C-alpha positions as CSV (number, residue, x, y, z in Angstrom):
1,M,64.7,99.6,141.9
2,A,67.1,100.3,139.6
3,E,69.1,104.5,139.4
4,E,68.7,106.1,135.8
5,P,72.2,107.0,134.8
6,F,73.8,110.2,135.4
7,S,73.5,111.4,132.0
8,E,69.4,111.0,132.0
9,R,69.2,112.7,135.3
10,L,71.1,115.5,134.9
11,K,69.7,116.4,130.6
12,R,66.2,116.7,133.0
13,L,67.4,118.8,135.5
14,E,68.5,120.9,132.5
15,D,65.5,121.0,131.0
16,R,63.7,121.8,133.7
17,I,66.0,124.5,134.1
18,A,65.9,126.2,131.1
19,A,62.1,125.1,131.0
20,A,61.4,127.3,134.6
21,K,64.1,130.2,133.4
22,A,61.7,130.8,129.9
23,V,58.4,131.2,132.3
24,R,60.1,133.4,134.9
25,E,61.6,135.5,131.9
26,G,58.4,135.5,129.3
27,K,59.9,138.3,127.0
28,P,63.3,139.2,126.5
29,S,63.5,142.9,128.1
30,R,64.9,145.8,126.6
31,H,66.3,147.3,130.0
32,G,68.9,148.9,128.2
33,G,67.2,151.4,125.8
34,E,64.4,152.3,127.3
35,F,63.4,155.5,129.6
36,T,62.1,155.7,132.5
37,Q,60.2,159.1,133.5
38,G,63.0,159.8,135.5
39,S,65.4,159.5,133.1
40,L,62.9,161.7,130.1
41,A,63.3,164.5,132.9
42,W,66.8,164.6,133.8
43,R,67.2,164.6,130.1
44,M,64.7,167.6,129.2
45,V,66.5,169.7,132.7
46,I,70.1,169.0,131.1
47,E,68.2,170.2,126.9
48,L,67.6,173.8,129.0
49,V,70.7,173.8,131.0
50,V,72.8,173.3,127.3
51,G,70.4,175.6,126.2
52,M,71.5,178.1,128.6
53,L,74.7,177.7,128.7
54,L,75.6,178.0,124.8
55,G,74.0,181.2,125.2
56,L,75.9,182.7,127.8
57,G,79.2,181.5,125.9
58,I,78.2,182.9,122.4
59,G,76.6,186.0,124.7
60,Y,80.0,186.3,126.6
61,G,82.1,185.8,123.8
62,L,80.2,188.3,121.2
63,D,80.8,190.8,124.1
64,A,84.4,190.3,125.3
65,L,85.0,190.6,121.7
66,F,82.9,193.5,120.8
67,G,83.4,194.9,124.3
68,T,80.5,195.8,125.0
69,R,79.9,193.8,127.8
70,P,76.1,192.9,129.2
71,V,74.0,193.7,125.7
72,F,75.2,190.6,123.7
73,L,75.6,188.6,127.0
74,V,71.6,189.0,127.9
75,V,70.6,188.9,124.4
76,F,71.6,185.4,123.7
77,A,71.0,184.0,127.2
78,M,67.6,184.6,126.2
79,L,67.9,183.1,122.9
80,G,70.1,179.9,124.4
81,F,67.0,179.8,126.9
82,A,64.8,179.5,124.2
83,A,66.5,177.3,122.6
84,G,66.3,175.4,125.0
85,V,62.8,175.6,126.5
86,R,62.4,174.9,122.5
87,T,64.4,171.5,122.6
88,M,62.5,170.5,125.5
89,M,59.1,170.4,124.2
90,R,60.2,169.2,120.6
91,T,61.5,166.4,123.7
92,A,57.8,166.1,124.9
93,D,55.7,166.2,122.1
94,E,57.7,163.0,121.2
95,V,57.1,161.0,124.0
96,K,53.1,162.5,123.5
97,R,53.2,161.5,119.7
98,G,54.7,157.8,120.5
99,R,57.8,158.4,118.0
100,G,61.7,158.6,118.5
101,E,64.2,158.4,120.8
102,A,62.1,160.0,124.3
103,A,58.8,157.6,123.2
104,R,60.7,154.3,124.1
105,M,59.0,154.2,128.0
106,H,57.9,152.0,130.3
107,A,54.6,153.3,129.1
108,P,52.9,152.4,126.3
109,P,52.8,155.3,124.2
110,V,49.4,157.7,123.5
111,R,48.3,157.7,119.7
112,D,47.3,160.7,118.4
113,D,44.8,160.6,116.0
114,D,45.7,163.4,114.1
115,D,48.6,162.8,112.5
116,D,47.7,161.9,109.6
117,E,46.2,165.5,108.7
118,E,49.5,167.2,108.9
């Protein structure tokens, strides 16, 4: 029984490894561009907190500038909270409609048929 040359055996082994990797990997994955539900939740919390902090900062700055301590702080804190909630709702709508950066989650997007009516 004649033994095969080493280079032919090596080539066959490389082909088998490549075929096994192709089967195991399937289609290429986009793990870097996908968002999990947890990361989306953190994004929404951060949007709310940043809106609130910006409102507080602007209100405090205006109060310090005009010498009217609690007035602008309270008004802009509420406006910042409202802006944060609005941004969160916009993100949730992107996910619901399957559009935008927030919609790239593991779950398939929900189809909304009333997009054409807007």
